C-alpha positions as CSV (number, residue, x, y, z in Angstrom):
1,M,0.0,0.0,0.0
2,A,2.9,2.4,0.7
3,A,4.1,1.8,-2.9
4,A,0.7,2.6,-4.3
5,A,0.5,5.8,-2.2
6,S,3.9,7.0,-3.2
7,V,3.2,6.9,-6.9
8,I,0.2,9.2,-6.5
9,F,2.5,12.1,-5.6
10,V,5.2,11.5,-8.2
11,P,4.9,14.1,-11.1
12,S,4.6,12.6,-14.5
13,P,4.6,14.3,-18.0
14,K,2.3,11.5,-19.3
15,T,-1.2,12.3,-20.5
16,S,-2.6,9.3,-18.6
17,P,-1.2,7.7,-15.4
18,Y,-1.7,4.4,-17.2
19,Q,1.3,5.4,-19.4
20,D,3.5,5.4,-16.3
21,A,5.0,2.0,-15.6
22,A,5.5,2.5,-11.9
23,Y,1.9,3.6,-11.5
24,V,0.5,0.6,-13.5
25,A,2.7,-1.8,-11.4
26,A,1.3,-0.3,-8.2
27,L,-2.2,-0.7,-9.5
28,A,-1.5,-4.4,-10.1
29,G,-0.3,-4.8,-6.6
30,V,-3.4,-3.2,-5.1
31,L,-5.7,-5.3,-7.3
32,A,-3.9,-8.5,-6.2
33,R,-4.2,-7.6,-2.5
34,N,-7.8,-6.7,-2.8
35,R,-8.6,-10.0,-4.5
36,Y,-6.8,-11.9,-1.8
37,E,-8.9,-10.2,0.9
38,L,-12.3,-9.7,-0.7
39,G,-12.6,-12.2,-3.6
40,G,-13.1,-11.3,-7.3
41,M,-16.8,-10.4,-7.4
42,P,-16.5,-6.9,-5.9
43,L,-13.6,-6.0,-8.2
44,V,-15.1,-6.9,-11.6
45,A,-15.8,-3.3,-12.7
46,S,-12.4,-2.1,-11.5
47,A,-10.7,-5.0,-13.4
48,M,-12.6,-4.3,-16.6
49,G,-11.7,-0.6,-16.4
50,H,-8.0,-1.4,-16.0
51,I,-8.1,-3.6,-19.0
52,S,-9.7,-0.9,-21.2
53,R,-7.2,1.8,-20.0
54,I,-4.1,-0.3,-20.5
55,E,-5.2,-1.3,-24.0
56,T,-5.3,2.4,-24.8
57,A,-2.1,3.2,-23.1
58,V,-0.1,0.5,-24.9
59,R,-1.7,0.9,-28.3
60,D,1.5,2.5,-29.6
61,N,3.9,-0.3,-30.5
62,N,6.8,2.0,-29.6
63,C,5.8,2.2,-25.9
64,L,8.6,1.3,-23.5
65,P,9.2,-2.4,-22.5
66,S,8.9,-1.3,-18.9
67,L,5.3,-0.1,-19.5
68,Q,4.5,-3.3,-21.4
69,K,5.8,-5.4,-18.6
70,A,3.8,-3.5,-15.9
71,A,0.7,-3.6,-18.1
72,S,1.1,-7.3,-18.5
73,R,1.1,-7.7,-14.7
74,L,-2.0,-5.6,-14.4
75,A,-3.8,-7.5,-17.1
76,N,-2.8,-10.7,-15.3
77,Q,-4.3,-9.5,-12.0
78,A,-7.4,-8.3,-13.8
79,A,-7.8,-11.8,-15.4
80,L,-7.5,-13.5,-12.0
81,V,-10.2,-11.2,-10.6
82,L,-12.5,-12.1,-13.5
83,Y,-11.7,-15.8,-13.2
84,D,-12.6,-15.7,-9.5
85,A,-15.8,-13.9,-10.4
86,G,-16.8,-16.7,-12.8
87,K,-16.3,-14.6,-16.0
88,L,-14.1,-17.1,-17.7
89,G,-14.3,-15.9,-21.3
90,V,-13.3,-12.4,-20.6
91,A,-10.7,-13.6,-18.1
92,D,-9.1,-15.7,-20.8
93,R,-8.9,-12.7,-23.2
94,A,-7.4,-10.6,-20.4
95,E,-4.7,-13.2,-19.8
96,A,-4.0,-13.5,-23.5
97,L,-3.4,-9.7,-23.4
98,S,-1.1,-10.2,-20.5
99,L,0.9,-12.8,-22.5
100,E,1.0,-10.5,-25.6
101,L,2.4,-7.6,-23.7
102,A,4.9,-9.7,-21.8
103,T,6.1,-11.2,-25.1
104,R,6.5,-7.7,-26.7
105,A,8.5,-6.6,-23.6
106,G,10.7,-9.7,-23.9
107,A,9.9,-10.4,-20.2
108,H,10.2,-14.2,-19.6
109,N,8.9,-14.3,-16.1
110,A,5.9,-12.2,-17.1
111,Q,5.3,-14.6,-19.9
112,A,5.5,-17.5,-17.5
113,R,3.0,-15.7,-15.2
114,A,0.6,-15.3,-18.1
115,Y,0.9,-19.0,-19.1
116,D,0.3,-19.9,-15.5
117,G,-3.0,-17.9,-15.6
118,L,-4.0,-19.3,-18.9
119,S,-3.4,-22.8,-17.5
120,R,-5.5,-22.0,-14.4
121,I,-8.4,-20.7,-16.5
122,S,-8.3,-23.6,-18.9
123,L,-8.4,-26.2,-16.2
124,Y,-11.4,-24.5,-14.5
125,R,-13.1,-24.5,-17.9
126,G,-12.7,-28.2,-18.0
127,D,-9.9,-28.5,-20.6
128,P,-7.0,-30.2,-18.8
129,S,-5.1,-30.9,-22.1
130,R,-5.0,-27.2,-23.0
131,A,-4.1,-26.3,-19.3
132,A,-1.2,-28.8,-19.5
133,A,0.0,-27.4,-22.8
134,Y,0.1,-23.8,-21.3
135,A,2.0,-25.0,-18.3
136,Q,4.6,-26.8,-20.5
137,R,5.1,-23.7,-22.6
138,G,5.8,-21.7,-19.4
139,L,8.3,-24.2,-18.1
140,K,10.3,-23.9,-21.3
141,L,11.0,-20.2,-20.7
142,P,14.5,-19.3,-19.3
143,D,15.2,-16.9,-16.3
144,V,11.9,-17.7,-14.5
145,T,11.7,-17.2,-10.7
146,N,11.5,-20.2,-8.4
147,G,8.0,-19.2,-7.3
148,Q,6.8,-19.2,-10.9
149,R,8.6,-22.4,-11.8
150,A,7.0,-24.1,-8.8
151,A,3.6,-22.8,-9.8
152,L,3.9,-24.0,-13.4
153,N,4.9,-27.5,-12.3
154,M,1.9,-27.5,-10.0
155,R,-0.4,-26.5,-12.8
156,L,1.1,-29.2,-15.0
157,G,0.6,-31.8,-12.3
158,R,-3.0,-30.8,-11.6
159,S,-3.8,-30.8,-15.3
160,L,-2.2,-34.2,-16.0
161,A,-4.1,-35.6,-13.0
162,L,-7.3,-35.2,-15.0
163,I,-6.0,-36.8,-18.2
164,P,-6.3,-40.6,-18.4
165,G,-3.0,-42.5,-18.3
166,Q,-1.0,-39.5,-16.9
167,R,-1.0,-40.4,-13.2
168,M,2.7,-41.0,-12.9
169,A,3.6,-37.9,-14.9
170,S,1.2,-35.9,-12.7
171,R,2.7,-37.1,-9.5
172,S,6.2,-36.3,-10.9
173,A,5.2,-32.7,-11.7
174,L,3.6,-32.2,-8.3
175,D,6.7,-33.6,-6.6
176,Q,8.9,-31.3,-8.7
177,A,6.8,-28.3,-7.6
178,R,7.3,-29.2,-3.9
179,A,11.1,-29.6,-4.5
180,V,11.6,-26.0,-5.7
181,G,13.1,-23.9,-2.9
182,G,13.5,-20.2,-2.2
183,L,9.8,-19.4,-2.1
184,S,8.3,-16.6,0.0
185,P,6.1,-17.8,2.9
186,F,3.0,-16.8,1.0
187,E,4.1,-18.7,-2.2
188,E,5.0,-21.7,-0.1
189,A,1.6,-21.8,1.7
190,A,-0.3,-21.4,-1.6
191,L,1.8,-24.1,-3.3
192,V,1.2,-26.5,-0.5
193,G,-2.6,-26.0,-0.9
194,D,-2.5,-26.3,-4.7
195,V,-0.4,-29.5,-4.6
196,G,-2.8,-30.8,-2.1
197,I,-5.6,-30.3,-4.6
198,G,-3.6,-32.2,-7.1
199,F,-3.1,-35.1,-4.7
200,G,-6.9,-35.1,-4.1
201,Q,-7.4,-35.4,-7.9
202,L,-5.1,-38.4,-7.9
203,R,-7.1,-39.9,-5.0
204,V,-4.2,-39.8,-2.6
205,Y,-6.6,-38.6,0.0
206,R,-4.5,-38.8,3.2
207,E,-1.6,-36.7,1.8
208,A,-4.0,-34.4,0.1
209,G,-5.9,-33.7,3.4
210,A,-2.7,-33.1,5.3
211,L,-1.4,-30.5,2.7
212,L,-4.8,-28.8,2.5
213,S,-5.1,-28.6,6.3
214,E,-1.6,-27.0,6.5
215,A,-2.4,-24.5,3.7
216,A,-5.8,-23.6,5.2
217,E,-4.3,-22.9,8.6
218,S,-1.4,-20.8,7.3
219,I,-2.8,-18.9,4.3
220,G,-5.4,-16.9,6.2
221,Q,-3.0,-14.3,7.4
222,W,-2.5,-13.3,3.8
223,S,-5.7,-14.2,2.0
224,P,-9.2,-15.0,3.4
225,L,-10.1,-16.0,-0.2
226,F,-7.4,-18.7,-0.5
227,Q,-8.3,-19.9,3.0
228,A,-11.9,-20.4,2.0
229,Q,-10.9,-22.2,-1.2
230,Y,-8.6,-24.6,0.6
231,L,-11.2,-25.3,3.3
232,G,-13.7,-26.1,0.5
233,R,-11.2,-28.5,-1.2
234,Q,-10.4,-30.1,2.2
235,I,-14.1,-30.8,2.8
236,Q,-14.5,-32.4,-0.7
237,T,-11.4,-34.5,-0.1
238,A,-12.7,-35.7,3.3
239,L,-16.1,-36.6,1.8
240,R,-14.5,-38.6,-1.0
241,A,-12.4,-40.4,1.6
242,S,-15.6,-41.2,3.5
243,D,-14.6,-39.2,6.5
244,P,-17.9,-37.3,7.3
245,A,-16.9,-36.3,10.9
246,F,-13.8,-34.4,9.7
247,A,-15.8,-32.9,6.7
248,A,-18.4,-31.7,9.1
249,D,-15.8,-29.9,11.3
250,R,-14.4,-28.1,8.3
251,M,-17.9,-27.3,6.9
252,M,-18.4,-25.3,10.2
253,E,-15.2,-23.4,9.5
254,L,-16.2,-22.8,5.9
255,A,-19.6,-21.4,7.1
256,R,-17.6,-18.8,9.1
257,A,-15.3,-18.0,6.2
258,L,-17.9,-17.7,3.5
259,P,-19.3,-14.3,4.5
260,L,-15.8,-12.8,4.5
261,V,-15.3,-13.1,0.7
262,A,-17.3,-12.6,-2.5
263,S,-16.1,-15.3,-4.9
264,A,-18.1,-17.2,-7.5
265,R,-15.6,-20.1,-7.2
266,V,-16.0,-20.3,-3.4
267,N,-19.8,-20.1,-3.8
268,T,-19.7,-22.9,-6.4
269,R,-17.6,-25.0,-4.2
270,A,-20.0,-24.5,-1.2
271,T,-22.9,-25.4,-3.4
272,E,-21.1,-28.6,-4.6
273,I,-20.4,-29.5,-0.9
274,L,-24.1,-29.1,0.0
275,R,-25.1,-31.3,-2.9
276,T,-22.6,-34.1,-2.3
277,S,-23.0,-34.1,1.5
278,T,-26.6,-35.2,1.2
279,H,-25.3,-38.7,1.0
280,W,-24.2,-38.3,4.7
281,S,-27.2,-36.2,5.9
282,R,-28.2,-38.9,8.5
283,V,-24.9,-38.2,10.3
284,P,-25.8,-35.7,13.0
285,E,-22.6,-33.7,12.6
286,I,-23.1,-33.4,8.8
287,C,-26.7,-32.4,9.3
288,Q,-25.8,-29.6,11.6
289,A,-22.9,-28.4,9.5
290,R,-25.1,-28.4,6.4
291,E,-27.6,-26.1,8.2
292,H,-24.8,-23.7,9.2
293,L,-23.4,-23.6,5.7
294,Q,-26.8,-23.2,4.1
295,A,-27.6,-20.3,6.4
296,V,-24.7,-18.2,5.0
297,M,-25.0,-19.0,1.3
298,P,-25.5,-16.0,-0.9
299,A,-29.2,-15.3,-1.6
300,D,-28.8,-16.1,-5.3
301,S,-27.3,-19.5,-4.7
302,H,-29.5,-22.6,-5.5
303,D,-31.1,-24.3,-2.6
304,T,-29.5,-27.8,-2.5
305,R,-31.4,-29.2,0.5
C-alpha cells in the first residue's frame, strides 16, 4: 500500500497515469491484495476498467518495455479477478493480453505468469489438455523465478491428474513443484494447498488432506479468499475419503469463512459440498454443518437441501 500511495505524488509528464510504468505496477499490486482479501466479485468493474485503459495506453507499438511489462502484470491480475468472479471468457482474453504484452516486452517471467494464468483458467473451464500445454510452454522459458517455476509445475501436475494415463507424470510434476526452494512464505503456503488439490485429484486422500489442512491454517494471514478455497477443497477430499466427521468440522469453518469473501468459485464449491454431502445427511454432525453452511450461502445460490 505504501508503494501505491507513493506513486500518487510523483509528477509525470504523461497524459494518462496508465502510461506510467510505476503507477501501473502499483495498481497491479493493489488489485492483487484486494482479491486476496475480498474475492473477485466486488472487483469486476475495476478490473474491466483497468483492461480498457491499459489497452489504450499500450496501443502505440513503440511504448517502452517497462510499461508493457507493468501492463502485462495488471492484465494478469485483472484476469484473475474475472476468473474468480466466474467470468471465464473475458478472463481468458485478459490473460491473453497479458501474454501478448509480456512477449512484446521480452519479459520471460511475465510470460510465465501469463501461461500460469491461462493454464489455471483452462483447467477451470474443463480443458486439462490445454491447461497442461500452457504450463509446459511456461516451463520452457528461461530466467523464471523459483516461485513461478514451482507454480507451473503444480499447474502441469494438476492438469495431468485429470488426463487418463497420466497419473505418474502428474505425480512427478507435483513432486517437482514441492522440490523447488527459495519461495516466499505466501508462495509456499499457496503451493502446499494447490499441490494438495492435485493429490486429491489423484485420490491420494490422506496426503491431500494433510497438505490442504496445512495450507488452510497458514494462508489466512494473507488471504481469506485462499483460506476459504482450501477449506472447501479439504471438505471435498474428506467426503471422497468417506470421513464425514472431519468434513463436518471443516464445513463449520467454511460457514464462518464464506461471508468474508465474495467469490463465484467459493460459492460454487460450497454449493457442490451441500449437494454431495446429502449422502451423509443422516450423520448428525453433517446435518448440523449443512444447516450452518446453508444459512450463510448468498441469496442467489441454488437451494440444495
